[in-house]
C-alpha positions as CSV (number, residue, x, y, z in Angstrom):
1,M,189.8,118.2,-47.3
2,K,186.7,116.0,-47.5
3,K,188.5,113.2,-45.5
4,K,189.4,115.8,-42.9
5,V,185.8,116.9,-42.5
6,I,184.6,113.3,-42.2
7,K,187.3,112.7,-39.6
8,H,186.2,115.7,-37.6
9,A,182.6,114.8,-37.8
10,A,183.3,111.2,-36.7
11,L,185.3,112.4,-33.7
12,S,182.6,114.8,-32.8
13,V,180.1,112.0,-32.9
14,L,182.5,109.8,-30.9
15,S,182.4,112.5,-28.1
16,G,178.7,112.4,-27.9
17,V,178.6,108.6,-27.9
18,L,181.3,108.3,-25.1
19,L,179.4,110.7,-22.9
20,A,176.1,108.9,-23.6
21,L,177.7,105.6,-22.6
22,S,178.5,107.0,-19.2
23,F,174.7,107.4,-18.5
24,P,172.0,104.8,-18.0
25,P,171.2,102.4,-19.5
26,F,174.9,101.8,-20.2
27,E,176.4,103.4,-17.0
28,I,180.1,103.0,-18.1
29,A,180.8,105.9,-15.8
30,F,184.6,106.2,-16.5
31,L,183.9,107.1,-20.1
32,G,182.5,110.4,-18.9
33,W,185.9,111.4,-17.8
34,V,187.3,111.2,-21.3
35,G,184.2,111.9,-23.3
36,L,185.1,115.4,-24.3
37,V,188.7,114.5,-25.5
38,P,187.7,113.8,-29.2
39,L,185.7,117.1,-29.4
40,I,188.6,119.1,-28.0
41,Y,191.0,117.4,-30.4
42,V,188.8,118.2,-33.4
43,I,188.6,121.9,-32.5
44,S,192.3,122.1,-31.9
45,E,192.9,120.9,-35.4
46,D,190.2,122.9,-37.2
47,K,191.4,126.4,-38.0
48,K,188.1,127.5,-39.6
49,K,186.4,128.6,-36.4
50,S,183.9,125.6,-36.7
51,G,183.9,125.0,-32.9
52,F,180.2,125.6,-32.7
53,L,179.4,123.1,-35.4
54,W,181.5,120.3,-33.9
55,G,180.2,120.9,-30.4
56,Y,176.6,121.0,-31.7
57,I,177.1,117.6,-33.4
58,S,178.4,116.1,-30.2
59,G,175.4,117.6,-28.3
60,I,172.9,116.2,-30.8
61,V,174.4,112.7,-30.5
62,F,174.7,112.9,-26.7
63,F,171.2,114.1,-26.0
64,G,169.7,112.0,-28.8
65,C,171.2,108.8,-27.2
66,T,170.3,109.9,-23.6
67,L,166.8,111.3,-24.1
68,Y,165.7,108.7,-26.6
69,W,162.9,107.8,-24.2
70,M,161.1,111.0,-25.1
71,T,159.7,109.2,-28.1
72,N,157.2,107.7,-25.6
73,I,155.9,111.2,-24.9
74,T,156.3,113.4,-28.0
75,V,158.6,113.0,-31.0
76,P,158.2,116.7,-32.1
77,G,158.9,117.8,-28.6
78,M,162.0,115.6,-28.4
79,V,163.4,117.0,-31.6
80,V,162.9,120.6,-30.4
81,L,164.4,119.9,-26.9
82,I,167.4,118.0,-28.2
83,G,168.1,120.8,-30.7
84,A,167.8,123.4,-28.0
85,L,170.0,121.6,-25.4
86,S,172.7,120.9,-28.0
87,L,173.2,124.6,-28.4
88,F,175.1,124.6,-25.1
89,Y,177.5,122.0,-26.5
90,G,177.9,124.2,-29.5
91,L,178.7,127.2,-27.2
92,F,181.2,125.0,-25.4
93,G,182.8,124.4,-28.8
94,I,183.1,128.2,-29.3
95,C,184.8,128.4,-25.8
96,V,187.3,125.7,-26.8
97,R,188.1,127.6,-30.0
98,Y,188.5,130.8,-28.0
99,A,191.0,129.1,-25.7
100,F,193.1,127.9,-28.6
101,A,192.9,131.2,-30.5
102,K,194.0,133.3,-27.5
103,S,196.5,130.7,-26.3
104,V,194.7,130.6,-23.0
105,N,195.6,127.9,-20.4
106,L,193.3,125.0,-21.4
107,L,192.3,124.4,-17.8
108,V,190.0,127.4,-18.2
109,L,187.6,125.0,-20.1
110,P,186.1,123.5,-17.0
111,F,185.1,127.0,-15.9
112,F,183.3,127.5,-19.2
113,W,181.5,124.2,-18.9
114,V,180.2,124.9,-15.5
115,I,178.7,128.3,-16.5
116,L,177.1,126.7,-19.6
117,E,175.7,123.8,-17.6
118,Y,174.3,126.2,-14.9
119,T,172.7,128.3,-17.6
120,R,171.1,125.2,-19.2
121,S,169.8,124.3,-15.8
122,N,168.1,127.6,-15.2
123,I,167.3,129.5,-18.4
124,F,163.6,129.8,-19.1
125,T,162.2,126.9,-17.1
126,G,165.5,125.1,-17.1
127,F,166.3,121.5,-17.9
128,P,169.3,120.2,-15.8
129,W,168.6,116.6,-16.8
130,A,171.8,114.6,-17.6
131,G,174.3,117.1,-16.3
132,L,177.8,115.6,-16.8
133,G,178.4,115.1,-13.1
134,Y,175.2,113.0,-12.8
135,S,177.0,110.1,-14.5
136,Q,179.1,109.6,-11.3
137,Y,176.1,109.0,-9.1
138,E,177.6,105.8,-7.8
139,N,181.1,107.1,-7.4
140,T,180.6,107.7,-3.7
141,S,183.9,109.2,-2.7
142,I,184.0,111.7,-5.6
143,M,180.4,112.9,-5.4
144,Q,180.6,114.0,-1.7
145,I,182.1,117.3,-2.9
146,A,178.6,118.2,-4.1
147,D,177.7,119.4,-0.6
148,I,180.0,122.3,-1.4
149,T,179.9,122.7,-5.2
150,G,176.7,121.0,-6.2
151,T,176.8,118.7,-9.2
152,Y,178.8,121.4,-11.0
153,G,181.9,120.5,-9.0
154,I,181.9,116.9,-10.4
155,S,181.3,118.2,-13.9
156,F,184.3,120.6,-13.4
157,L,186.6,117.7,-12.4
158,M,185.5,115.6,-15.4
159,V,186.1,118.3,-17.9
160,A,189.5,119.1,-16.3
161,F,190.5,115.5,-16.6
162,S,189.5,115.4,-20.3
163,V,191.7,118.5,-20.9
164,A,194.6,116.8,-19.2
165,V,194.2,113.6,-21.2
166,F,193.9,115.7,-24.4
167,A,197.2,117.5,-23.6
168,F,199.0,114.2,-23.4
169,I,197.5,113.0,-26.6
170,K,198.6,116.2,-28.4
171,R,202.0,116.1,-26.5
172,M,201.6,119.7,-25.4
173,P,204.5,121.3,-23.5
174,K,202.3,121.8,-20.4
175,R,200.8,118.3,-20.4
176,T,202.6,117.1,-17.3
177,R,201.7,120.3,-15.4
178,Y,198.0,119.9,-16.5
179,M,197.9,116.3,-15.4
180,V,199.6,116.9,-12.0
181,K,197.2,119.7,-11.2
182,V,194.1,117.7,-12.1
183,L,195.3,114.5,-10.3
184,L,196.1,116.6,-7.1
185,L,192.6,118.0,-7.3
186,L,191.1,114.6,-7.7
187,V,193.1,113.3,-4.7
188,A,191.9,116.2,-2.6
189,V,188.3,115.7,-3.6
190,T,188.5,111.9,-2.9
191,V,190.1,112.5,0.5
192,Y,187.4,115.0,1.3
193,G,184.7,112.6,0.3
194,I,186.1,109.7,2.3
195,N,186.5,111.9,5.4
196,R,183.0,113.4,4.9
197,M,181.4,109.9,4.8
198,N,183.3,108.8,7.9
199,T,182.5,111.9,10.0
200,L,178.9,112.6,9.1
201,S,176.8,111.4,11.9
202,A,173.0,111.1,12.3
203,D,171.2,112.6,15.3
204,G,167.9,110.7,14.9
205,S,165.8,108.5,12.6
206,I,162.3,108.0,11.2
207,A,160.6,104.9,9.8
208,I,159.0,105.6,6.4
209,S,157.0,103.4,4.1
210,V,156.8,104.0,0.3
211,I,154.1,102.5,-1.9
212,Q,154.5,101.7,-5.6
213,G,151.1,100.9,-7.1
214,N,152.2,100.4,-10.7
215,V,148.8,101.5,-12.1
216,P,148.8,101.4,-15.9
217,Q,148.8,104.9,-17.4
218,K,145.6,104.2,-19.4
219,E,143.8,103.3,-16.1
220,K,145.0,106.2,-13.9
221,W,142.3,108.6,-15.0
222,D,139.6,106.1,-16.1
223,A,136.7,106.5,-13.6
224,G,135.9,102.9,-14.0
225,F,139.2,101.9,-12.3
226,A,139.1,104.5,-9.5
227,E,137.8,102.2,-6.7
228,E,140.2,99.4,-7.8
229,I,143.1,101.9,-7.6
230,V,142.1,103.0,-4.1
231,D,141.8,99.4,-3.0
232,K,145.2,98.6,-4.3
233,Y,146.9,101.5,-2.5
234,T,144.9,100.7,0.6
235,D,146.0,97.1,0.7
236,L,149.6,98.0,0.2
237,S,149.4,100.6,2.9
238,V,147.8,98.2,5.4
239,E,150.6,95.8,4.7
240,A,153.2,98.5,5.2
241,A,151.6,99.6,8.5
242,K,152.6,96.2,9.9
243,D,156.2,97.6,10.0
244,S,155.1,100.5,12.3
245,P,156.2,103.4,10.0
246,D,155.8,107.0,11.1
247,V,154.5,108.0,7.8
248,I,153.3,106.3,4.6
249,V,154.0,107.9,1.2
250,W,152.0,107.3,-2.0
251,P,153.2,108.4,-5.5
252,E,152.3,111.5,-7.6
253,T,148.5,111.6,-8.5
254,S,148.0,108.3,-6.9
255,Y,144.6,109.2,-5.5
256,P,142.1,109.0,-8.5
257,Y,139.5,111.4,-7.1
258,L,139.4,115.2,-7.1
259,I,140.5,116.6,-3.7
260,E,138.7,119.8,-2.5
261,G,140.0,120.4,1.0
262,D,137.6,119.0,3.6
263,P,139.1,115.7,5.1
264,R,135.6,114.6,6.1
265,L,134.7,114.1,2.4
266,Y,137.1,111.2,2.0
267,A,135.6,108.2,3.8
268,D,138.0,105.7,2.1
269,L,141.0,107.6,3.3
270,N,139.6,108.2,6.8
271,K,138.9,104.5,7.1
272,L,142.5,103.7,6.1
273,L,143.8,106.1,8.7
274,D,141.7,104.4,11.3
275,V,143.1,101.0,10.4
276,T,146.7,102.0,10.1
277,D,146.9,104.8,12.6
278,V,149.7,106.2,10.4
279,P,149.8,109.6,8.6
280,I,149.7,109.4,4.8
281,L,151.2,111.7,2.2
282,L,149.5,111.1,-1.2
283,G,149.5,112.7,-4.6
284,G,146.3,114.0,-6.1
285,V,144.7,116.7,-8.1
286,Y,143.5,119.5,-5.8
287,L,140.7,121.8,-6.8
288,E,140.6,125.4,-5.5
289,D,138.7,128.4,-6.9
290,D,138.1,126.5,-10.2
291,R,141.9,125.9,-10.6
292,Y,143.6,122.5,-10.6
293,F,146.8,121.9,-8.9
294,N,149.1,118.8,-9.0
295,S,149.5,118.4,-5.3
296,A,150.9,116.5,-2.4
297,V,148.3,116.1,0.3
298,F,149.1,115.2,3.9
299,L,146.4,113.5,6.1
300,D,146.6,112.8,9.8
301,K,143.6,111.6,11.7
302,K,144.6,113.8,14.6
303,A,144.2,116.9,12.5
304,D,140.9,118.5,11.4
305,E,142.3,119.7,8.1
306,I,144.5,118.5,5.3
307,I,147.8,120.1,4.5
308,T,148.5,120.6,0.8
309,Y,151.6,121.5,-1.2
310,K,150.8,122.6,-4.7
311,K,153.5,121.9,-7.2
312,T,155.6,125.1,-8.0
313,H,157.6,124.0,-11.0
314,L,155.3,122.6,-13.6
315,V,156.4,120.6,-16.7
316,P,155.9,122.8,-19.8
317,F,153.8,121.1,-22.5
318,G,153.1,118.3,-20.0
319,E,151.2,120.0,-17.2
320,Y,150.5,123.2,-18.9
321,I,151.1,125.0,-22.2
322,P,153.1,128.2,-21.9
323,F,151.4,131.2,-23.4
324,K,148.4,129.0,-24.0
325,E,146.3,131.8,-25.5
326,K,148.7,131.8,-28.5
327,L,150.0,128.2,-28.4
328,Y,146.7,126.4,-27.7
329,F,147.0,124.7,-31.2
330,L,149.9,122.6,-30.0
331,R,147.5,120.2,-28.2
332,E,146.6,118.9,-31.7
333,Y,150.2,117.9,-32.4
334,I,151.1,116.2,-29.1
335,D,149.6,112.7,-28.9
336,K,149.7,112.6,-25.0
337,P,147.3,114.5,-22.8
338,I,148.5,117.9,-21.6
339,G,147.2,119.0,-18.2
340,D,145.9,122.4,-17.4
341,F,147.4,122.8,-14.0
342,T,148.0,126.1,-12.1
343,K,151.4,126.7,-10.6
344,G,151.6,126.7,-6.8
345,K,153.2,129.7,-5.1
346,E,154.9,128.5,-2.0
347,R,156.8,125.6,-0.3
348,V,155.0,123.7,2.4
349,L,156.5,121.7,5.2
350,F,154.6,118.7,6.5
351,P,154.8,117.9,10.3
352,V,155.4,114.4,11.5
353,T,155.8,113.2,15.1
354,V,158.3,110.4,15.8
355,T,158.5,108.6,19.1
356,N,161.5,106.4,19.7
357,S,162.2,104.1,22.7
358,D,165.7,103.9,23.9
359,I,167.6,102.2,26.7
360,S,170.2,104.3,28.6
361,K,173.5,102.9,29.8
362,D,172.0,102.2,33.3
363,G,169.2,100.2,31.7
364,T,166.5,102.7,32.1
365,R,164.0,102.7,29.2
366,M,163.3,106.2,27.9
367,R,160.8,107.5,25.3
368,R,161.8,110.3,23.1
369,T,159.4,112.3,21.0
370,R,160.7,114.4,18.2
371,F,158.8,116.7,15.9
372,L,160.1,116.6,12.3
373,K,159.3,118.4,9.1
374,F,159.6,117.3,5.5
375,G,158.9,118.7,2.0
376,A,157.6,117.1,-1.2
377,L,159.1,117.1,-4.6
378,I,156.5,116.3,-7.2
379,C,157.4,114.6,-10.5
380,F,160.7,116.2,-11.8
381,E,161.0,118.9,-9.2
382,D,163.9,116.8,-7.8
383,I,166.0,117.7,-10.9
384,F,166.1,121.3,-9.8
385,P,168.7,121.8,-7.0
386,Y,167.1,125.1,-5.7
387,I,163.9,123.5,-4.6
388,T,165.4,120.9,-2.3
389,R,167.8,123.5,-1.0
390,E,165.0,125.9,-0.1
391,Y,163.2,123.1,1.7
392,R,166.3,122.4,3.7
393,R,166.9,126.0,4.5
394,E,163.3,126.3,5.7
395,G,163.9,123.4,8.2
396,A,163.0,120.2,6.3
397,D,164.6,117.1,7.9
398,F,164.0,115.1,4.8
399,V,162.2,115.3,1.4
400,V,160.1,112.9,-0.5
401,N,160.0,112.7,-4.3
402,M,156.5,111.6,-5.5
403,T,156.6,110.7,-9.1
404,N,155.1,108.7,-12.0
405,D,157.7,107.5,-14.5
406,A,155.2,105.3,-16.3
407,W,155.2,107.8,-19.2
408,F,158.7,106.8,-20.2
409,G,158.0,103.1,-20.6
410,R,160.6,100.4,-20.1
411,T,163.5,102.8,-20.7
412,A,166.5,104.3,-18.8
413,A,164.6,107.4,-17.9
414,S,163.7,106.2,-14.4
415,R,167.3,105.6,-13.5
416,Q,168.4,108.9,-15.1
417,H,165.7,110.5,-12.9
418,L,167.1,108.7,-9.8
419,Q,170.5,110.2,-10.5
420,A,169.1,113.7,-9.7
421,S,167.6,112.6,-6.3
422,V,171.0,111.1,-5.3
423,F,172.7,114.5,-5.7
424,R,169.9,116.4,-4.0
425,A,170.5,114.2,-0.9
426,I,174.3,114.8,-0.9
427,E,174.1,118.5,-1.7
428,N,171.9,119.2,1.4
429,R,172.8,116.2,3.6
430,C,169.1,115.5,3.5
431,P,167.6,112.1,2.9
432,V,165.5,111.7,-0.2
433,I,162.7,109.2,-0.2
434,R,161.2,108.2,-3.6
435,S,157.7,106.9,-4.1
436,A,156.8,106.2,-7.8
437,N,153.6,104.9,-9.4
438,T,156.3,103.0,-11.3
439,G,159.8,104.2,-11.5
440,I,162.4,103.6,-8.9
441,S,160.9,103.7,-5.4
442,C,163.7,103.7,-2.8
443,F,165.5,105.4,0.0
444,I,168.5,107.6,-0.5
445,S,170.7,108.5,2.5
446,A,172.3,111.9,3.1
447,K,175.5,110.2,1.8
448,G,173.9,109.3,-1.5
449,K,173.5,105.6,-0.8
450,V,170.5,104.0,-2.5
451,S,168.8,101.3,-0.5
452,S,165.5,99.3,-0.1
453,V,164.5,99.5,-3.7
454,I,161.1,98.1,-4.5
455,E,161.7,95.4,-7.0
456,E,160.5,92.0,-8.2
457,G,162.6,89.5,-10.1
458,G,165.4,92.0,-10.5
459,K,163.0,94.6,-12.1
460,E,162.5,98.1,-10.6
461,I,159.9,99.4,-12.9
462,F,156.4,98.2,-13.8
463,V,156.2,96.2,-10.5
464,D,154.1,97.0,-7.4
465,G,155.0,96.7,-3.8
466,Q,155.9,98.5,-0.6
467,K,159.0,99.0,1.5
468,T,159.6,100.4,5.0
469,N,163.0,101.7,6.0
470,K,164.5,103.5,8.9
471,V,165.9,106.8,7.6
472,E,168.7,108.6,9.4
473,I,168.2,112.3,10.0
474,Y,171.0,114.9,10.0
475,S,170.8,118.4,11.5
476,D,174.1,119.7,10.0
477,R,173.6,122.3,7.3
478,S,175.9,121.8,4.3
479,F,177.9,124.6,2.7
480,Y,175.7,124.2,-0.4
481,T,172.5,124.5,1.6
482,T,173.8,127.7,3.2
483,Y,175.5,129.4,0.2
484,G,173.9,127.7,-2.8
485,D,175.8,127.9,-6.1
486,A,178.7,130.0,-4.8
487,F,181.0,127.7,-6.8
488,V,179.3,128.7,-10.0
489,F,179.8,132.4,-9.1
490,L,183.5,131.7,-8.5
491,N,183.7,130.2,-12.0
492,F,182.1,133.3,-13.4
493,L,184.6,135.5,-11.7
494,V,187.5,133.5,-13.1
495,L,186.1,133.7,-16.6
496,L,185.6,137.4,-16.2
497,M,189.3,137.8,-15.3
498,V,190.3,135.6,-18.3
499,F,188.3,137.8,-20.7
500,L,189.7,141.0,-19.2
501,V,193.3,139.8,-19.4
502,N,192.9,138.8,-23.0
503,S,190.9,141.8,-24.1
504,P,192.5,144.2,-26.7
505,F,192.4,147.0,-24.2
506,F,194.3,145.1,-21.5
507,I,196.9,143.9,-24.0
508,R,197.5,147.5,-25.3
509,W,197.7,148.7,-21.7
510,K,200.2,146.0,-20.8
511,K,202.4,146.9,-23.7
512,N,202.4,150.6,-22.8
513,I,203.1,150.2,-19.1
514,K,206.7,150.6,-18.0
515,F,208.0,148.7,-14.9
């Protein structure tokens, strides 16, 4: 009996390890397709209803290996978060046990997974980091289905494949049927992806410059370094302006002074606008009515006011303390500074004018002016699908992610963060431009292709620089933009039917019915 328990524990750990290996820093993406096989195998053999335990162990290992970088922020917070997130793996274990106990078709398991992943992404403040589908962020043909299903569709496929592989290992009678169904689904998704990439066509472009200042975290809020920081961003912006961009983007909280609303107060920025003649979107702390907001601020010298987006989804225990009247004491146990920001209430679209010169077929030179709009995602707002979707629905032609991943040190966190931006671009067929203090500053096309990464000597983090790139704009609205998480709702309906069909009431009714 003891050997059996050890075997089950080892296989549960193996599941967590395989899934973790599919994510950065390892990025052995194909392991994500079989990562759940050991866990399903364990639960199929265990008759003691220990599904939650084995699933929870897998979750602890997976999140422990994936979120290890949180030790750079808060060890107690990391322990609590990993423990909470692992509950969803435990619940999946219960779902697997249910499927075996009720002799339900095992292809119901992907439906369970999607509902649990969606719940994890949205309950309380939500934390959709490291969703299973994110591991395929470089699998271009497969991930295009996200413009219909969101990342949940890729997670669904991966769990379904694990089920099919498990069925072959266990030599189940339905193993061939399972595998054929899953492979047909994979072929269909791949064909869709290839066709989508070949038929998606842009109807315009805009030149954008991103700045990565790489300001050390200990200097960002030190008043003694403020002028030096402004000078650094100014020099990089002047250099970027030589490429004639339509807008220049600075990272989150890149401007070291408090911003209060009147553009005439900022001589350094106005001077920069005069020199570059290019609008600037910068990150800063905005003060209004004695409240502080983590904000994106848009300055255009043609305007007599600044346009500000105040971050709407704050980081709990990072930018604010929930229920701070009762939990204020937590500041004493977290060794990193916790902000006291106020949550913004609405999305804001920034206007930018783009003028392109074209030559027609008869040789006539034409000038075309186009008025575009874009939204800002500050810090980890890009990991929440609904924010980018709302921007796109409101008319955004592209979005920018302004972030500062210096908190995480030289870890895989920056690349894990990038994974989310890739899927936001595909889901809404909306380019995502990333500007990080340090992190991964780059351009992501509406097809999910990452390009023009700021790097030096092969390093993407803790380097400074600037890049200008022409970004293609798409006017087509995706299914996901229009209908949101309809795929998740479909999964819910399927599970509802499964529970009804396997309920004692339905079984008794079926026995009593006469045909």
